C-alpha positions in Angstrom: 0.0 0.0 -0.1 2.9 2.4 0.8 4.3 1.8 -2.6 1.0 2.7 -4.3 0.7 5.9 -2.5 4.3 6.8 -3.2 3.7 6.2 -6.9 0.4 8.3 -6.7 2.4 11.1 -5.0 5.0 11.1 -7.7 2.3 11.2 -10.6 0.6 14.2 -8.8 4.0 15.8 -8.6 4.5 15.3 -12.3 1.0 16.7 -13.1 1.7 19.8 -11.0 4.7 20.6 -13.1 2.5 20.3 -16.2 0.5 23.4 -15.8 -0.7 23.2 -19.5 -2.1 19.9 -19.1 -3.9 20.8 -15.9 -5.4 23.9 -17.7 -6.5 21.8 -20.6 -8.1 19.2 -18.2 -10.0 22.1 -16.5 -10.9 24.2 -19.4 -11.8 21.8 -22.2 -15.1 20.6 -20.7 -16.1 24.4 -20.1 -15.4 25.2 -24.0 -17.5 22.0 -25.1 -20.2 23.1 -22.6 -20.3 26.6 -23.7 -20.6 25.5 -27.4 -24.0 23.9 -26.6 -25.1 25.8 -23.5 -28.7 26.8 -25.0 -29.5 22.9 -25.3 -29.5 21.4 -22.0 -29.1 17.7 -23.2 -26.4 18.5 -25.7 -24.5 20.8 -23.2 -24.4 18.0 -20.7 -23.2 15.5 -23.3 -20.5 17.7 -24.6 -19.3 18.8 -21.2 -18.8 15.0 -20.6 -16.9 14.6 -23.8 -14.8 17.5 -23.0 -14.0 16.0 -19.5 -13.3 12.7 -21.2 -10.9 14.3 -23.6 -9.0 16.4 -20.9 -8.8 13.2 -18.6 -7.6 11.0 -21.4 -4.9 13.6 -22.5 -3.6 13.7 -18.9 -3.5 9.9 -18.7 -1.7 9.8 -22.2 1.0 12.4 -21.0 1.5 10.8 -17.5 1.8 7.3 -19.1 4.5 8.4 -21.6 6.5 10.1 -19.0 6.4 7.1 -16.7 8.2 4.9 -19.4 11.7 6.2 -18.3 10.8 5.9 -14.6 8.9 2.7 -14.2 11.8 0.2 -15.2 14.1 1.9 -12.3 11.3 1.6 -9.8 10.8 -2.1 -10.9 14.6 -2.8 -10.0 14.1 -1.4 -6.4 10.9 -3.6 -5.8 7.8 -1.9 -7.1 5.5 -4.4 -8.7 3.8 -3.6 -12.1 0.4 -3.8 -10.3 1.5 -1.0 -7.7 2.7 1.3 -10.5 -0.5 0.8 -12.4 -2.8 1.3 -9.4 -0.9 4.2 -8.0 -1.0 6.0 -11.3 -4.5 5.2 -12.1 -5.6 6.3 -8.6 -3.9 9.7 -8.9 -5.3 10.6 -12.3 -8.8 9.6 -11.1 -8.5 11.9 -8.1 -7.6 14.7 -10.1 -10.3 14.0 -12.9 -13.0 13.4 -10.3 -12.4 16.6 -8.6 -12.8 18.3 -11.9 -15.9 16.4 -12.6 -17.1 17.4 -9.2 -16.6 21.1 -10.1 -18.5 20.7 -13.4 -21.2 18.9 -11.7 -21.8 22.0 -9.5 -21.7 24.4 -12.5 -24.2 22.2 -14.6 -26.4 21.7 -11.6 -27.0 25.4 -11.0 -26.9 26.5 -14.4 -29.4 23.9 -16.0 -32.8 22.4 -15.3 -31.6 19.0 -14.2 -34.1 16.4 -13.2 -32.0 13.8 -11.8 -28.7 15.2 -10.5 -27.5 12.0 -8.9 -27.5 10.6 -12.5 -25.5 13.5 -13.6 -22.8 13.0 -10.9 -22.7 9.5 -11.8 -22.1 10.2 -15.6 -19.4 12.6 -15.0 -17.7 10.2 -12.6 -18.0 7.2 -15.1 -16.7 9.3 -18.0 -13.6 10.0 -15.9 -13.3 6.3 -15.0 -13.3 5.7 -18.7 -11.2 8.5 -19.9 -8.2 7.9 -17.5 -7.5 4.4 -18.6 -8.2 5.2 -22.4 -5.3 7.6 -22.2 -3.1 5.3 -20.4 -3.9 2.5 -22.8 -3.0 4.9 -25.8 0.3 5.8 -24.1 1.1 2.1 -23.7 0.3 1.5 -27.5 2.2 4.5 -29.1 5.7 5.6 -28.5 5.2 9.5 -28.2 2.8 12.2 -27.0 2.3 13.6 -30.6 1.0 10.4 -31.9 -1.2 9.7 -28.9 -2.7 13.3 -29.1 -3.7 12.8 -32.7 -5.1 9.5 -32.0 -7.2 11.0 -29.1 -8.5 14.0 -31.3 -9.5 11.5 -34.0 -11.3 9.1 -31.5 -13.2 12.1 -29.8 -14.0 13.6 -33.2 -15.5 10.5 -34.3 -17.5 10.2 -31.0 -19.0 13.6 -31.5 -19.6 13.1 -35.1 -21.3 9.6 -35.2 -25.0 9.4 -34.5 -25.4 7.9 -30.9 -28.6 5.9 -31.9 -26.6 3.9 -34.4 -25.5 0.4 -33.0 -21.9 1.0 -34.3 -21.5 3.9 -31.8 -21.6 1.3 -29.0 -18.1 0.4 -29.9 -16.8 3.9 -29.0 -15.6 4.5 -25.5 -18.0 7.3 -24.3 -21.2 6.1 -25.7 -22.5 5.7 -22.1 -22.5 9.5 -21.8 -25.3 9.6 -24.3 -27.4 7.1 -22.6 -26.9 8.4 -18.9 -27.4 12.1 -20.2 -30.7 11.2 -21.9 -31.8 9.7 -18.4 -30.6 12.9 -16.7 -32.6 15.3 -18.8 -35.5 13.5 -20.2 -38.5 11.7 -18.6 -37.3 8.2 -19.7 -37.1 4.8 -18.0 -34.1 3.5 -15.9 -33.1 1.2 -18.9 -31.0 4.2 -20.1 -29.2 4.4 -16.9 -28.7 0.5 -16.7 -27.2 0.4 -20.3 -25.0 3.3 -19.9 -23.5 1.9 -16.6 -23.1 -1.5 -18.3 -21.4 0.0 -21.2 -19.1 2.4 -19.3 -18.0 0.0 -16.5 -17.4 -2.6 -19.3 -15.1 -0.1 -21.2 -13.2 1.1 -18.0 -12.5 -2.6 -16.8 -11.3 -3.7 -20.2 -9.0 -1.0 -20.9 -7.6 -1.2 -17.3 -7.0 -5.0 -17.8 -5.4 -4.3 -21.2 -3.3 -1.4 -19.9 -2.1 -3.7 -17.1 -1.0 -6.4 -19.5 0.9 -4.2 -21.8 2.7 -2.6 -18.8 3.6 -6.1 -17.4 5.0 -7.0 -20.8 6.9 -3.8 -21.3 8.5 -3.9 -17.9 9.6 -7.6 -18.3 11.7 -6.8 -21.4 14.4 -5.4 -19.3 16.4 -3.7 -22.1 18.7 -2.3 -19.7 20.0 -5.9 -18.7 20.3 -6.8 -22.4 22.6 -3.6 -23.1 24.9 -5.1 -20.3 24.8 -8.7 -21.4 25.9 -8.0 -25.0 29.2 -6.3 -24.1 30.0 -9.0 -21.6 29.3 -11.7 -24.1 31.5 -10.2 -26.7 34.4 -9.7 -24.4 34.4 -13.5 -23.5 34.8 -14.6 -27.1 
């Protein structure tokens, strides 16, 4: 537990040095929300997508910056699980704090029939977005490629018709279902479908990120670079 808390503290310090990332994480949902402010349902959905984009970007940058540090931590006894949980927990803490701020903004600014579902939607969006960013960071080598991939993914999410069955394969489809439940007088099936989709996406991406992290940290390139000169000297 102590090692998890140490990793979480390291990540929070890294984020504190990245003021641009923190500013983007806080202001992106506001820009999305303001763009559709006059339409309550659309405003809530777009604010959720803005939060998802910002939290994903933070997860991406944090995951890429950890690639040079985590092999050293593994050498001193930190497990891959502790590294993953510590990073995930710290990013979720920041994202949920920002989600709480936007919940208050939307609650006092719009006519919300089900505020509890609104809070759940924003928290679930952050829970999906953070591992999404970490997963992209584990798949691509640099921030630029990851950022372009995120832009394309969120752009498709905003452009595609949420009513189409193909939209269910996108990570933030749950925000449409729960958002509809928040604003309109619909049955609880919307909430159930949104929760099932969002939790499934979050768990799947966390597991996949964990597998990629374990594989990457077991390669031990630093040991290979030592063995090769030694083997050459013994010939």
